[in-house]
PLY file of the C-alpha trace (Angstrom):
ply
format ascii 1.0
element vertex 352
property float x
property float y
property float z
element edge 351
property int vertex1
property int vertex2
end_header
-56.14 -9.29 79.54
-57.73 -9.01 82.95
-56.02 -8.77 86.29
-56.63 -12.45 87.01
-55.26 -13.46 83.59
-52.07 -11.37 84.28
-51.64 -13.11 87.63
-52.03 -16.60 86.00
-49.57 -15.71 83.32
-47.00 -14.51 85.80
-47.48 -17.68 87.89
-47.06 -19.88 84.86
-43.89 -18.09 83.70
-42.40 -18.43 87.17
-43.34 -22.11 87.25
-41.74 -22.67 83.92
-38.55 -20.80 84.78
-38.15 -22.78 88.09
-38.73 -25.94 86.27
-36.09 -25.17 83.66
-33.68 -24.16 86.27
-34.30 -27.31 88.34
-33.85 -29.42 85.04
-30.59 -27.57 84.00
-29.04 -27.55 87.47
-30.17 -30.83 88.84
-31.15 -33.10 85.96
-28.51 -32.30 83.31
-30.94 -30.71 80.82
-29.19 -28.62 78.30
-31.48 -25.58 77.32
-29.01 -24.56 74.45
-29.53 -27.82 72.68
-33.21 -27.91 73.36
-33.58 -24.46 71.87
-31.48 -25.21 68.86
-28.88 -22.47 69.48
-25.94 -22.04 67.17
-22.42 -23.53 66.98
-20.98 -20.72 69.07
-23.20 -21.68 72.06
-22.48 -25.41 71.62
-18.73 -24.64 71.53
-18.97 -22.73 74.76
-20.97 -25.61 76.28
-18.19 -28.07 75.32
-15.74 -26.19 77.47
-18.01 -25.76 80.60
-17.10 -27.19 83.87
-18.92 -30.26 84.85
-19.49 -32.02 88.17
-17.53 -34.92 89.50
-18.74 -36.53 92.88
-16.53 -37.65 95.58
-16.52 -38.65 99.33
-13.89 -37.54 101.75
-12.05 -40.84 101.49
-8.63 -41.68 100.08
-10.01 -43.82 97.20
-11.50 -40.56 95.84
-8.41 -38.44 96.66
-7.30 -37.86 93.09
-10.56 -36.00 92.41
-9.59 -33.01 94.77
-5.91 -33.37 94.18
-6.37 -33.00 90.35
-8.67 -29.93 90.94
-6.28 -28.41 93.47
-3.18 -28.84 91.20
-5.05 -27.38 88.16
-6.16 -24.40 90.14
-2.77 -23.86 91.50
-1.17 -24.10 87.89
-3.81 -22.42 85.84
-5.91 -20.53 88.23
-8.98 -22.71 87.73
-9.98 -26.22 87.43
-11.65 -27.90 84.52
-14.44 -29.55 86.56
-16.34 -28.95 89.63
-15.69 -31.40 92.47
-18.87 -32.05 94.49
-18.54 -33.51 97.97
-21.15 -35.96 99.26
-21.42 -37.66 102.71
-22.41 -41.08 101.55
-22.71 -43.54 98.55
-26.61 -43.49 98.64
-26.60 -39.85 97.82
-24.07 -40.32 95.12
-26.00 -43.12 93.53
-29.22 -41.04 93.53
-27.55 -38.02 92.04
-25.97 -40.04 89.34
-29.26 -41.79 88.33
-31.06 -38.33 88.41
-28.42 -36.86 85.88
-27.01 -34.44 88.39
-23.55 -35.94 88.18
-22.02 -36.52 84.77
-19.13 -38.35 86.54
-18.38 -39.62 89.93
-16.35 -41.97 92.08
-18.28 -44.98 93.25
-17.94 -48.40 94.85
-16.97 -50.82 92.13
-19.72 -53.51 92.87
-22.29 -50.72 93.15
-21.42 -49.46 89.66
-21.64 -52.82 88.26
-25.04 -53.57 89.87
-26.31 -50.24 88.63
-25.31 -51.10 85.13
-27.01 -54.46 85.25
-30.16 -52.66 86.49
-30.10 -50.65 83.30
-28.50 -47.36 84.48
-26.54 -46.02 81.40
-23.03 -45.68 82.90
-19.52 -46.98 82.34
-16.44 -47.47 84.52
-13.54 -45.52 82.94
-10.78 -45.51 85.51
-9.79 -46.60 89.09
-9.55 -44.61 92.28
-6.60 -46.37 93.87
-5.37 -49.83 94.85
-5.28 -51.40 98.24
-6.06 -48.79 100.96
-8.47 -50.89 103.01
-8.04 -52.89 106.23
-10.10 -54.79 108.80
-9.63 -53.20 112.14
-10.39 -54.54 115.63
-10.24 -53.05 119.04
-6.77 -53.19 120.38
-8.14 -54.65 123.67
-10.07 -57.42 121.92
-9.00 -61.03 121.73
-9.58 -61.21 117.97
-6.16 -62.00 116.32
-7.17 -64.08 113.37
-10.08 -64.20 110.86
-11.39 -67.39 112.61
-11.68 -65.32 115.84
-14.47 -63.17 114.10
-16.92 -66.11 114.45
-20.04 -64.90 116.17
-18.71 -61.29 116.17
-20.41 -58.04 114.86
-18.58 -56.85 111.75
-19.31 -53.55 110.10
-18.91 -52.86 106.32
-20.22 -49.87 104.32
-22.99 -51.89 102.56
-23.47 -55.08 100.64
-22.54 -53.13 97.39
-19.04 -52.44 98.67
-15.86 -54.33 97.97
-15.28 -54.45 101.64
-18.32 -56.73 101.83
-16.87 -58.97 99.16
-13.36 -58.84 100.93
-15.06 -60.00 104.12
-16.72 -62.90 102.38
-13.47 -63.84 100.76
-11.49 -63.60 103.99
-14.04 -65.91 105.63
-14.14 -68.33 102.81
-10.35 -68.61 102.74
-10.78 -69.97 106.39
-13.58 -72.35 105.68
-16.17 -69.99 107.01
-19.11 -68.14 105.54
-20.96 -64.85 106.00
-23.42 -66.77 108.15
-20.61 -67.23 110.85
-20.60 -63.53 111.72
-23.21 -60.79 112.32
-22.71 -58.27 109.54
-23.73 -54.62 110.11
-24.01 -52.05 107.32
-22.76 -48.73 108.53
-21.57 -45.41 107.02
-17.78 -45.29 107.17
-17.55 -42.09 109.24
-19.51 -43.77 111.99
-17.22 -46.67 112.19
-14.43 -45.52 114.34
-16.78 -44.43 117.18
-18.58 -47.74 117.00
-15.20 -49.66 117.33
-14.20 -47.40 120.21
-17.40 -47.98 122.07
-17.37 -51.69 121.22
-20.73 -51.52 119.64
-19.06 -53.66 116.89
-16.12 -55.94 117.15
-14.61 -55.26 113.76
-14.82 -52.68 111.01
-13.73 -52.39 107.28
-14.07 -49.54 104.98
-11.86 -47.29 102.87
-9.27 -45.04 104.52
-8.84 -42.71 106.27
-11.34 -44.07 108.69
-9.53 -47.17 109.51
-6.33 -45.22 110.05
-8.22 -43.00 112.43
-8.72 -45.87 114.85
-4.99 -46.65 114.70
-3.90 -43.08 115.07
-6.21 -42.39 118.08
-4.76 -45.49 119.77
-7.56 -47.92 120.15
-7.61 -49.66 116.79
-5.44 -52.66 115.61
-5.10 -54.00 112.06
-6.42 -57.60 111.84
-5.51 -57.73 108.14
-4.75 -55.51 105.11
-6.85 -55.97 101.95
-3.71 -56.84 99.90
-3.02 -59.84 102.18
-6.43 -61.42 101.19
-6.90 -59.74 97.84
-3.82 -58.58 95.97
-4.43 -55.35 94.06
-7.72 -54.80 95.72
-9.99 -52.15 94.13
-12.45 -50.33 96.27
-13.81 -47.43 94.17
-13.83 -46.54 90.48
-14.53 -43.48 88.27
-17.87 -43.75 86.63
-19.24 -41.63 83.76
-22.68 -41.44 82.23
-23.03 -42.84 78.70
-24.59 -39.60 77.72
-21.36 -37.74 78.62
-19.22 -40.31 76.95
-21.22 -40.05 73.81
-21.55 -36.26 73.67
-18.35 -35.00 75.37
-15.68 -37.61 75.09
-13.01 -34.87 75.41
-14.36 -34.13 78.93
-13.97 -37.79 79.92
-10.42 -38.00 78.38
-9.38 -34.75 80.07
-10.71 -36.01 83.44
-9.12 -39.49 83.16
-5.75 -38.12 82.07
-5.76 -35.47 84.79
-6.37 -38.10 87.49
-3.77 -40.30 86.03
-1.21 -37.52 86.11
-2.19 -36.40 89.71
-1.91 -39.93 90.77
1.63 -40.19 89.48
2.24 -36.86 91.12
1.16 -38.36 94.52
3.68 -41.16 93.93
6.45 -38.66 93.03
7.66 -38.34 96.78
6.46 -38.14 100.23
6.65 -34.33 100.18
3.95 -34.30 97.44
1.74 -36.64 99.60
2.17 -34.42 102.71
1.32 -31.15 100.73
-1.63 -32.96 99.19
-2.84 -34.11 102.67
-2.88 -30.61 104.06
-4.60 -29.00 101.03
-7.21 -31.60 100.55
-7.99 -32.00 104.24
-8.50 -28.36 104.73
-10.05 -27.26 101.40
-12.05 -30.34 100.37
-12.47 -32.89 103.13
-12.97 -30.64 106.25
-10.71 -33.03 108.26
-7.77 -32.65 110.51
-4.67 -32.88 108.19
-2.94 -35.25 110.63
-5.31 -38.04 109.54
-4.48 -37.82 105.79
-0.80 -37.30 106.62
-0.84 -40.51 108.60
-2.75 -42.64 106.16
-0.63 -41.46 103.22
2.63 -42.28 104.99
2.23 -45.16 107.49
3.37 -47.10 105.48
3.94 -45.25 102.26
2.43 -47.97 100.16
-0.73 -48.21 102.31
-2.66 -46.67 99.41
-1.31 -46.61 95.87
-2.15 -44.10 92.99
-0.26 -45.68 90.10
-1.38 -48.39 87.70
-5.00 -47.35 87.73
-5.85 -48.46 84.18
-8.69 -50.81 83.72
-7.78 -54.54 83.62
-10.29 -57.23 82.75
-8.85 -59.78 85.11
-9.16 -57.38 88.19
-12.93 -56.83 87.36
-13.65 -60.51 86.66
-12.71 -61.39 90.23
-15.02 -58.66 91.47
-17.84 -59.83 89.16
-17.41 -63.42 90.20
-17.54 -62.64 94.00
-20.43 -60.19 93.47
-22.39 -62.88 91.58
-21.76 -65.37 94.36
-22.80 -62.81 96.95
-26.01 -61.89 95.14
-25.00 -58.34 94.30
-25.19 -59.25 90.76
-28.17 -61.29 89.66
-26.42 -62.89 86.65
-23.07 -62.85 84.92
-22.16 -59.44 83.52
-19.79 -58.96 80.63
-16.81 -56.68 81.07
-17.81 -54.67 78.05
-21.23 -54.05 79.49
-19.89 -51.86 82.26
-16.32 -50.77 81.37
-15.01 -48.54 78.64
-11.22 -48.98 78.54
-10.62 -46.40 75.67
-9.92 -43.55 78.04
-7.57 -45.34 80.45
-5.64 -46.76 77.49
-4.88 -43.11 76.45
-2.99 -42.63 79.75
-0.26 -44.92 78.73
2.99 -42.96 78.94
1.38 -40.18 81.00
3.65 -38.21 83.16
3.17 -36.59 86.56
2.18 -33.00 86.84
5.40 -30.82 86.63
4.39 -28.77 89.65
5.66 -28.32 93.18
3.60 -26.70 95.85
0 1
1 2
2 3
3 4
4 5
5 6
6 7
7 8
8 9
9 10
10 11
11 12
12 13
13 14
14 15
15 16
16 17
17 18
18 19
19 20
20 21
21 22
22 23
23 24
24 25
25 26
26 27
27 28
28 29
29 30
30 31
31 32
32 33
33 34
34 35
35 36
36 37
37 38
38 39
39 40
40 41
41 42
42 43
43 44
44 45
45 46
46 47
47 48
48 49
49 50
50 51
51 52
52 53
53 54
54 55
55 56
56 57
57 58
58 59
59 60
60 61
61 62
62 63
63 64
64 65
65 66
66 67
67 68
68 69
69 70
70 71
71 72
72 73
73 74
74 75
75 76
76 77
77 78
78 79
79 80
80 81
81 82
82 83
83 84
84 85
85 86
86 87
87 88
88 89
89 90
90 91
91 92
92 93
93 94
94 95
95 96
96 97
97 98
98 99
99 100
100 101
101 102
102 103
103 104
104 105
105 106
106 107
107 108
108 109
109 110
110 111
111 112
112 113
113 114
114 115
115 116
116 117
117 118
118 119
119 120
120 121
121 122
122 123
123 124
124 125
125 126
126 127
127 128
128 129
129 130
130 131
131 132
132 133
133 134
134 135
135 136
136 137
137 138
138 139
139 140
140 141
141 142
142 143
143 144
144 145
145 146
146 147
147 148
148 149
149 150
150 151
151 152
152 153
153 154
154 155
155 156
156 157
157 158
158 159
159 160
160 161
161 162
162 163
163 164
164 165
165 166
166 167
167 168
168 169
169 170
170 171
171 172
172 173
173 174
174 175
175 176
176 177
177 178
178 179
179 180
180 181
181 182
182 183
183 184
184 185
185 186
186 187
187 188
188 189
189 190
190 191
191 192
192 193
193 194
194 195
195 196
196 197
197 198
198 199
199 200
200 201
201 202
202 203
203 204
204 205
205 206
206 207
207 208
208 209
209 210
210 211
211 212
212 213
213 214
214 215
215 216
216 217
217 218
218 219
219 220
220 221
221 222
222 223
223 224
224 225
225 226
226 227
227 228
228 229
229 230
230 231
231 232
232 233
233 234
234 235
235 236
236 237
237 238
238 239
239 240
240 241
241 242
242 243
243 244
244 245
245 246
246 247
247 248
248 249
249 250
250 251
251 252
252 253
253 254
254 255
255 256
256 257
257 258
258 259
259 260
260 261
261 262
262 263
263 264
264 265
265 266
266 267
267 268
268 269
269 270
270 271
271 272
272 273
273 274
274 275
275 276
276 277
277 278
278 279
279 280
280 281
281 282
282 283
283 284
284 285
285 286
286 287
287 288
288 289
289 290
290 291
291 292
292 293
293 294
294 295
295 296
296 297
297 298
298 299
299 300
300 301
301 302
302 303
303 304
304 305
305 306
306 307
307 308
308 309
309 310
310 311
311 312
312 313
313 314
314 315
315 316
316 317
317 318
318 319
319 320
320 321
321 322
322 323
323 324
324 325
325 326
326 327
327 328
328 329
329 330
330 331
331 332
332 333
333 334
334 335
335 336
336 337
337 338
338 339
339 340
340 341
341 342
342 343
343 344
344 345
345 346
346 347
347 348
348 349
349 350
350 351
């Protein structure tokens, strides 16, 4: 083989190697299965850590808390929490196969499923934990006072968007009566402070930040408009459900147990606030301490099993808002088997 041939072979080998690494690391490609390796290799793969996506918000809190508790108890976690900065990145990573599982906005998950993305909702993030905030100096004191105002929500695939539509409809108004702005939640506090917008609504802790810093005022809590409000859900790829149901069950059960642990006392919540803020969220712990305690039921981490009636309300509002293009059956986007196995689950027997 000539010198040129050797160079071409080396380049081809490098290209193939990089391609396989990209497919394995970023697209979920399983080289062991593709190469037909034996049972021993398959067994090892079944116990491998897998990625779970999350944002630094309280409706995703059980993702890092479960990992933190398992690392503290066993020296290691059974999955790899992967932090993202926004839902668009999570969506693209899920579609690309980089994430076998992730926390995600409930309407976004339902819309993706309707668009043919093979995923299922298997558990909830938390209940309540959302508010509409206005500047303390504003004259906005009721939902009717929002007429003609600029109101920021994460995006039209968020439950905050559906919550806003419902709050307006309850007062005989519509989304056309306000100027809606789509804005990343981390940008909302500054926008409210500078009065670039008149009201904001997203998951915590960004709403609490405005209150803690002294310029935000609660216009309404989600539970006042929409009892048992659900913001985010845990989504798993159908491929993972079919091939590794034990991963899914371990994840769901772990989240259920860590949620119950968070509800086990204010000392648990305060310990988790410090650990998660410093080790996972890169935030000042005072913010999570505030949102997890003022008041204690601001966010709830119990009763996170899937319930058809909760999702039917989301689906109805999403269809009305155009987030869904046609009715979507519960069974098409939800798999209740894993959450049902958490009946009787107990909190982690661990104290920090």
